[in-house]
C-alpha positions, -999 to 999 in steps of 0.1 A, spaced: 569 -399 45 551 -376 20 571 -347 7 541 -334 -13 504 -340 -8 486 -362 -34 467 -347 -63 429 -350 -63 414 -378 -83 381 -361 -88 371 -356 -124 366 -322 -139 330 -314 -130 326 -294 -162 332 -325 -183 307 -348 -166 280 -367 -185 251 -343 -189 218 -348 -170 186 -328 -173 177 -319 -137 144 -312 -120 146 -291 -88 122 -296 -59 117 -265 -37 133 -234 -52 148 -218 -21 182 -204 -13 203 -236 -16 185 -244 -49 195 -210 -62 231 -217 -52 230 -250 -71 215 -233 -102 243 -208 -102 269 -235 -97 255 -255 -127 253 -227 -152 288 -232 -166 286 -270 -164 273 -298 -186 244 -302 -162 211 -284 -170 181 -276 -149 151 -281 -172 122 -280 -146 114 -267 -112 86 -276 -88 72 -257 -59 41 -256 -37 29 -227 -58 33 -222 -95 41 -186 -89 72 -194 -68 83 -220 -94 79 -195 -123 99 -169 -104 128 -193 -100 125 -204 -137 126 -168 -149 157 -161 -128 177 -191 -140 163 -197 -175 146 -229 -166 122 -242 -192 93 -255 -172 77 -245 -139 53 -267 -120 30 -259 -91 33 -293 -76 62 -318 -69 42 -346 -84 42 -329 -118 79 -323 -116 89 -359 -109 65 -371 -136 81 -349 -163 96 -374 -188 123 -348 -198 137 -348 -162 166 -373 -158 174 -366 -122 159 -348 -92 175 -325 -67 156 -323 -34 163 -288 -19 133 -286 5 135 -282 43 146 -313 63 111 -320 73 101 -328 37 133 -346 24 118 -381 30 85 -374 12 102 -356 -17 129 -382 -21 103 -410 -21 83 -392 -48 114 -390 -71 123 -427 -64 87 -438 -71 90 -420 -104 122 -439 -112 143 -408 -110 179 -407 -96 178 -383 -67 203 -360 -49 189 -352 -14 201 -322 4 217 -327 38 207 -335 64 193 -365 44 161 -366 65 149 -356 100 160 -389 115 174 -423 109 140 -439 105 131 -417 76 166 -421 61 163 -459 62 129 -456 45 144 -436 16 174 -459 13 153 -491 12 131 -476 -14 160 -465 -36 176 -499 -33 144 -517 -41 139 -495 -72 176 -497 -82 176 -459 -84 207 -439 -77 204 -420 -45 230 -397 -29 231 -373 1 242 -339 -11 271 -335 13 290 -315 -12 326 -317 2 327 -355 0 328 -352 -38 352 -323 -42 390 -323 -46 399 -310 -11 383 -340 6 398 -364 -19 433 -352 -9 425 -358 28 409 -392 19 442 -403 3 462 -390 33 440 -410 56 442 -441 34 480 -439 34 484 -440 72 505 -409 69 491 -395 102 499 -425 122 473 -435 148 444 -410 148 440 -395 182 417 -364 179 393 -350 154 378 -316 159 352 -298 138 331 -267 144 303 -249 125 293 -218 144 275 -191 125 253 -161 133 220 -166 114 191 -145 128 155 -156 124 147 -129 98 175 -143 75 164 -179 77 130 -184 94 130 -222 87 160 -226 111 138 -214 139 108 -235 130 103 -269 146 77 -278 120 104 -276 94 130 -295 116 149 -263 122 178 -257 146 216 -256 144 223 -294 144 205 -306 113 215 -276 92 249 -266 104 260 -294 128 256 -320 100 289 -309 85 311 -316 116 292 -348 124 297 -360 88 334 -349 89 339 -371 120 323 -400 102 345 -394 72 377 -394 94 368 -421 119 336 -439 111 307 -444 134 310 -437 171 296 -463 196 295 -437 224 282 -401 222 280 -375 250 261 -344 240 248 -312 256 233 -280 243 208 -251 247 173 -248 232 152 -219 221 118 -215 238 100 -234 210 124 -264 215 146 -259 185 183 -264 193 204 -232 194 238 -245 204 250 -281 205 283 -298 215 291 -334 214 320 -357 221 322 -390 201 343 -420 211 348 -457 208 352 -460 170 357 -495 158 387 -488 135 401 -461 158 394 -472 194 416 -446 210 403 -416 191 381 -389 205 361 -364 183 346 -331 193 318 -313 175 303 -279 181 276 -259 163 254 -229 169 234 -205 149 237 -178 175 274 -167 171 300 -168 145 335 -183 148 362 -197 125 347 -228 108 376 -252 109 384 -289 112 414 -310 120 425 -346 122 454 -352 146 475 -384 147 507 -395 162 527 -386 131 510 -354 120 478 -336 116 455 -323 88 442 -288 90 413 -275 70 404 -238 69 397 -214 42 380 -182 30 346 -198 39 344 -230 58 363 -262 63 339 -280 41 341 -255 12 370 -254 -13 403 -244 2 438 -256 10 448 -288 27 477 -285 52 497 -314 67 516 -304 98 543 -327 113 550 -329 151 581 -308 146 561 -280 131 571 -284 95 543 -286 70 533 -293 34 503 -278 17 480 -285 -13 466 -254 -29 429 -248 -35 417 -262 -69 385 -261 -89 354 -239 -84 353 -218 -53 327 -212 -26 292 -224 -35 302 -229 -72 317 -262 -58 281 -276 -55 287 -286 -91 308 -315 -78 278 -333 -62 257 -330 -93 285 -341 -116 292 -370 -93 256 -382 -95 258 -378 -133 288 -401 -134 270 -427 -112 240 -427 -136 263 -430 -166 280 -460 -150 248 -477 -139 258 -473 -103 232 -466 -76 254 -455 -46 284 -433 -42 317 -449 -31 325 -416 -13 293 -415 8 275 -448 8 239 -449 19 247 -470 50 270 -442 61 243 -417 55 220 -437 78 247 -441 105 253 -403 105 216 -398 110 217 -423 139 245 -402 155 224 -371 150 194 -388 166 214 -397 197 228 -361 200 192 -347 197 179 -373 222 205 -362 248 200 -325 241 162 -329 242 152 -320 206 121 -336 191 102 -324 160 65 -324 155 53 -355 136 84 -377 142 
């Protein structure tokens, strides 16, 4: 029985091998990434947008050397070592394929694509080109999740019985118009629900049964989604619940409960952001690992530094989030969307 939780094995992100990054689509998440990398060994040297004006604005804000008015110019830049795809979900496939065709390692924002068909296309292209490709699911590469990973690997929780994860936030249309736009694959599930669905995959693997329900906005974009996942190959008796909405805020927490104890994740932001890890025994006693490393969105540095390590090692896939798992997560998301009744134009 553990008396202390394990220490994280994640390397210091500020000592990672340096890469020169190109950013596709300078929106909000790209700005968060730029701020996260400012103190690190990683450097953004180019940015590409649909308009040169937008790219130049981002470049001026973050001290980026070159701004391009097309994505093709960005991926063709010989000074760019790796590409970060920060566009809406609807464009992830096309932009990832552009980077791969140019021979650039690529970090693709979550959700990896609109659907599993697109995800497989990107994965097949990356493997054929022998190019590093990683889904930018940032908690997978950070210390907090590595502590949980070690607890799960140790069997400390006994038989896993229940996994619960929620991501409910109030995000009005004026704050994030893309989330309300079916053309850009908006909705709660792909943007917010990906975190709890990915967490279930992290804890239990792929479900063979999914039961989902939800509510849609008048344009067909999902507003609220709930799903129950069961029949996991390695945890046949486990049940997972996932909820997400962009219409109301709640605590964004996750837990993994087993016969010998449970893991609780909460924090100042969300279960997937930096924070403490708490192991609670059936008798109510607990042990806790404190928060370590960069906080809040500064922790995006971990996913960039992880790709930098992969490139330095000549690896093409992450051991913490393999591409086959990324595809299986998209398959689960597809099934949830099918049952809720969400389809995007052009799929």
